[in-house]
DRENVOTOR-391620 format. One record per residue (C-alpha): residue number from 1; x, y, z. Coordinates in steps of 0.001 Angstrom, whole numbers. Layout:
N
NODE  pos       xx       yy       zz
NODE  NUM        X        Y        Z
...
This chain:
301
NODE  pos       xx       yy       zz
NODE    1        0        0        0
NODE    2     2748     2334      922
NODE    3     4448     1849    -2398
NODE    4     1224     2482    -4274
NODE    5      566     5695    -2340
NODE    6     4019     7000    -3031
NODE    7     3662     6191    -6701
NODE    8      336     7984    -6836
NODE    9     1710    11138    -5272
NODE   10     4707    11226    -7588
NODE   11     2734    10359   -10687
NODE   12     5224     7707   -11859
NODE   13     5914     4001   -11550
NODE   14     8606     2644    -9289
NODE   15    12063     2746   -10877
NODE   16    11219     5509   -13366
NODE   17    13992     8044   -13647
NODE   18    13042    11638   -12919
NODE   19    13904    14237   -15556
NODE   20    16164    16165   -13203
NODE   21    18007    12957   -12287
NODE   22    18615    12292   -15982
NODE   23    19975    15780   -16507
NODE   24    22284    15502   -13511
NODE   25    23416    12039   -14647
NODE   26    24121    13241   -18168
NODE   27    25966    16294   -16895
NODE   28    28171    14229   -14593
NODE   29    29006    11801   -17415
NODE   30    30041    14638   -19689
NODE   31    32158    16182   -16953
NODE   32    30411    19473   -17516
NODE   33    29032    20289   -14101
NODE   34    27860    23894   -13974
NODE   35    30408    26169   -12377
NODE   36    29217    28373    -9541
NODE   37    28643    32027   -10316
NODE   38    31727    34077    -9362
NODE   39    31159    37290    -7455
NODE   40    32295    40712    -8647
NODE   41    34945    40875    -5919
NODE   42    36549    37671    -7198
NODE   43    36630    39145   -10698
NODE   44    38039    42486    -9538
NODE   45    41741    41414    -9430
NODE   46    41392    40121   -12996
NODE   47    39805    43407   -14077
NODE   48    42606    45416   -12468
NODE   49    45285    43194   -13975
NODE   50    43900    43512   -17490
NODE   51    43473    47273   -17068
NODE   52    47100    47687   -15968
NODE   53    48364    45555   -18837
NODE   54    46353    47531   -21371
NODE   55    47501    50801   -19800
NODE   56    51124    49704   -20192
NODE   57    50592    48757   -23833
NODE   58    48808    52055   -24522
NODE   59    51616    54034   -22872
NODE   60    54231    52142   -24890
NODE   61    52589    52297   -28315
NODE   62    49727    54811   -28369
NODE   63    49714    57765   -25989
NODE   64    51695    58903   -22952
NODE   65    51274    61726   -20472
NODE   66    54095    64222   -19921
NODE   67    54431    67004   -17371
NODE   68    55612    70486   -18356
NODE   69    58497    71381   -16010
NODE   70    59422    74879   -17238
NODE   71    58132    78106   -18795
NODE   72    59841    77678   -22171
NODE   73    56563    77009   -24029
NODE   74    54439    79777   -22495
NODE   75    51755    80853   -23178
NODE   76    50888    77746   -25163
NODE   77    51838    75511   -22246
NODE   78    52138    76462   -18599
NODE   79    54422    74956   -15981
NODE   80    52590    71995   -14432
NODE   81    50381    71258   -17438
NODE   82    49960    67596   -18400
NODE   83    49950    66904   -22118
NODE   84    49093    63732   -23980
NODE   85    51600    62726   -26617
NODE   86    50639    60700   -29690
NODE   87    53207    57903   -29961
NODE   88    51333    55883   -32569
NODE   89    52051    57743   -35799
NODE   90    55874    57424   -35559
NODE   91    55368    53634   -35653
NODE   92    53865    54091   -39125
NODE   93    56856    56098   -40348
NODE   94    55318    59521   -39769
NODE   95    57852    62278   -39056
NODE   96    57334    65645   -37298
NODE   97    55795    68414   -39387
NODE   98    56302    72168   -39198
NODE   99    54320    73741   -36403
NODE  100    53835    70616   -34319
NODE  101    54651    70686   -30608
NODE  102    56839    67641   -30035
NODE  103    58394    65797   -27109
NODE  104    61897    64461   -27734
NODE  105    64696    62790   -25824
NODE  106    67620    65025   -24915
NODE  107    69735    64907   -28110
NODE  108    73076    66203   -26796
NODE  109    72932    66965   -23060
NODE  110    70702    70003   -23537
NODE  111    69485    69433   -19982
NODE  112    72953    69187   -18512
NODE  113    72903    70701   -15046
NODE  114    69112    70724   -14844
NODE  115    67837    69070   -11639
NODE  116    65908    65829   -12038
NODE  117    63404    65111    -9242
NODE  118    63701    61789    -7442
NODE  119    60297    60029    -7498
NODE  120    59121    57684    -4771
NODE  121    58224    54036    -5364
NODE  122    54539    54760    -5964
NODE  123    55357    57459    -8531
NODE  124    57751    55116   -10316
NODE  125    55114    52389   -10512
NODE  126    52386    54727   -11764
NODE  127    54647    56353   -14354
NODE  128    55812    52921   -15558
NODE  129    52256    51983   -16543
NODE  130    51468    55459   -17836
NODE  131    49059    56615   -15108
NODE  132    51261    59620   -14384
NODE  133    54127    61396   -16204
NODE  134    57630    60107   -15684
NODE  135    59840    62289   -13521
NODE  136    63076    60493   -14416
NODE  137    63064    60696   -18211
NODE  138    65067    63635   -19567
NODE  139    62749    64798   -22317
NODE  140    62106    68231   -23796
NODE  141    59104    69820   -25456
NODE  142    59397    72465   -28189
NODE  143    57704    73568   -31395
NODE  144    58971    72180   -34703
NODE  145    59876    75177   -36879
NODE  146    61663    73500   -39792
NODE  147    62122    69934   -41002
NODE  148    64693    68079   -43109
NODE  149    65469    69939   -46331
NODE  150    64165    73320   -45118
NODE  151    66196    76507   -44951
NODE  152    65515    78496   -41784
NODE  153    66813    81843   -40537
NODE  154    65964    84724   -38234
NODE  155    67678    88130   -38229
NODE  156    67570    90530   -35320
NODE  157    64426    92622   -35490
NODE  158    62858    90315   -38070
NODE  159    60624    87231   -38153
NODE  160    61578    83589   -38456
NODE  161    61779    82726   -42155
NODE  162    61316    79169   -43480
NODE  163    62024    78495   -47158
NODE  164    61733    82213   -47864
NODE  165    58350    82543   -46124
NODE  166    58106    84762   -43039
NODE  167    56204    83183   -40163
NODE  168    53373    84985   -38412
NODE  169    53754    83610   -34884
NODE  170    50865    84658   -32608
NODE  171    51818    81870   -30194
NODE  172    55039    83664   -29139
NODE  173    54955    84799   -25513
NODE  174    53615    88368   -25210
NODE  175    56427    90926   -25258
NODE  176    58949    88508   -26796
NODE  177    60633    88942   -30169
NODE  178    61058    86196   -32730
NODE  179    64816    85819   -32081
NODE  180    66426    89093   -30986
NODE  181    68141    87341   -28085
NODE  182    69845    84873   -30430
NODE  183    69585    85474   -34214
NODE  184    70681    82664   -36523
NODE  185    70947    81409   -40084
NODE  186    70350    80880   -42777
NODE  187    70723    77174   -42005
NODE  188    69855    74100   -44056
NODE  189    68172    71436   -41933
NODE  190    69709    68017   -42687
NODE  191    67424    65159   -43687
NODE  192    66247    63193   -40678
NODE  193    66563    66249   -38395
NODE  194    64291    69056   -37169
NODE  195    64858    72613   -35920
NODE  196    62911    73430   -32745
NODE  197    62158    76606   -30807
NODE  198    60228    77399   -27640
NODE  199    57207    79707   -27743
NODE  200    58687    81735   -24869
NODE  201    61599    82799   -27060
NODE  202    63510    84800   -24471
NODE  203    63245    81951   -21955
NODE  204    63970    78870   -24065
NODE  205    67259    77047   -24504
NODE  206    66222    75646   -27882
NODE  207    68042    74794   -31128
NODE  208    69567    78304   -31345
NODE  209    71586    77765   -28180
NODE  210    73026    74396   -29166
NODE  211    74522    75098   -32574
NODE  212    77976    74331   -31155
NODE  213    76864    70907   -29891
NODE  214    77502    67623   -31687
NODE  215    74052    67861   -33309
NODE  216    74556    71553   -34293
NODE  217    71217    72357   -32695
NODE  218    69251    69943   -34869
NODE  219    67150    67225   -33235
NODE  220    67340    63769   -34850
NODE  221    63904    62499   -35819
NODE  222    64598    59196   -34089
NODE  223    64843    61114   -30801
NODE  224    61265    62350   -31135
NODE  225    58851    60559   -28797
NODE  226    55740    61958   -30445
NODE  227    53510    64946   -30997
NODE  228    51796    66666   -28061
NODE  229    48164    66892   -29111
NODE  230    46087    67606   -26001
NODE  231    46429    69536   -22749
NODE  232    44730    67024   -20456
NODE  233    45339    68599   -17041
NODE  234    44291    70764   -15304
NODE  235    40731    70424   -16557
NODE  236    40382    74213   -16767
NODE  237    42969    74171   -19566
NODE  238    41640    71279   -21652
NODE  239    42427    72039   -25274
NODE  240    44064    70626   -28378
NODE  241    47407    71747   -29819
NODE  242    46739    72297   -33528
NODE  243    49267    73391   -36126
NODE  244    49149    77204   -36561
NODE  245    47859    78517   -39893
NODE  246    51157    80223   -40725
NODE  247    52702    76825   -41472
NODE  248    50032    76246   -44129
NODE  249    50853    79273   -46260
NODE  250    51498    78536   -49945
NODE  251    55074    77709   -50781
NODE  252    56285    76840   -47310
NODE  253    55782    73109   -47824
NODE  254    53149    70450   -47412
NODE  255    50860    70660   -44430
NODE  256    50941    67751   -41990
NODE  257    48900    64775   -43215
NODE  258    45949    63428   -41237
NODE  259    47156    61469   -38228
NODE  260    46938    57669   -38505
NODE  261    43836    55981   -37103
NODE  262    42161    59284   -36221
NODE  263    44514    60093   -33329
NODE  264    45203    63665   -34428
NODE  265    44705    66834   -32451
NODE  266    40944    66705   -32856
NODE  267    40550    62949   -32567
NODE  268    42532    62361   -29389
NODE  269    40385    64506   -27122
NODE  270    38141    61598   -25999
NODE  271    41137    59860   -24388
NODE  272    41914    62812   -22172
NODE  273    41982    60581   -19105
NODE  274    45114    58879   -20413
NODE  275    46347    55262   -20629
NODE  276    44851    54225   -17283
NODE  277    41321    55077   -18328
NODE  278    41797    53469   -21739
NODE  279    43119    50340   -20095
NODE  280    40123    50146   -17764
NODE  281    37718    50726   -20637
NODE  282    39318    47898   -22573
NODE  283    39403    45535   -19583
NODE  284    35694    45778   -18719
NODE  285    34327    44118   -21886
NODE  286    36951    41369   -21673
NODE  287    35987    40523   -18099
NODE  288    32265    40678   -18936
NODE  289    32839    38291   -21847
NODE  290    34693    35907   -19545
NODE  291    31947    36040   -16922
NODE  292    29343    35262   -19587
NODE  293    31373    32296   -20811
NODE  294    31749    30884   -17287
NODE  295    28030    31151   -16607
NODE  296    27057    29643   -19958
NODE  297    25375    32804   -21157
NODE  298    22864    32870   -18275
NODE  299    21492    36070   -16897
NODE  300    20294    36357   -13342
NODE  301    16644    37308   -13048
């Protein structure tokens, strides 16, 4: 009687396999037992790790933040500004163009005698992955005035002249002259080199002051880190660093071509938060994809 009552309540005959038993049995045989849902906190280290890796790759190949340590580029750049430098286009063979603001490695001890701050461990780690500018690298930032093959000169009381075309330079620091403190030229810029000058002409130890060096004041193109395209910090000074119109006048030479992959002065603005933010943005979808794969595409409801 007892067996009959049990069978009646369950609605099946004795020995019949329940559907859920069959599913469990099949799952165990296939070795595909469902994995438990992992919490956000267990995924967080993975998210951070991916973000840091992406930030390092972005800093190495795409964009890097640099801090402005002096007044040599006023009023375009102020001491303490953070700029984002496009490092991608040089990988595609692009070379600096006239009018671009570029960051370059010290070509011939231009910074000799300049103090270099000693960062702490945290600053070293953050600068290594690109979350803050490096304090140890001896880099300079100036405006490219002439490129390989150009003839450049500047006489006292006159403007800078490139290939016979006088430059109209509204970016020069108010009250400064084009070159009265150190006239030069005419000079022929060798191929593979650039001639650079600071916008604060009377407070810039630029190419004019290093003509007796081994590089004769010219900066080798392979020393150029990249073009500064955006002032990213402080937020009150957010702006791009376009090429001035004077470098587009007829006869002076070809204007800079569009930057590869849309990372030009106008296109880089959305990444104003730098490599760290880009790394985090890239890590999130990867982690979400992994979570979806682990849970078999289920959504909690």
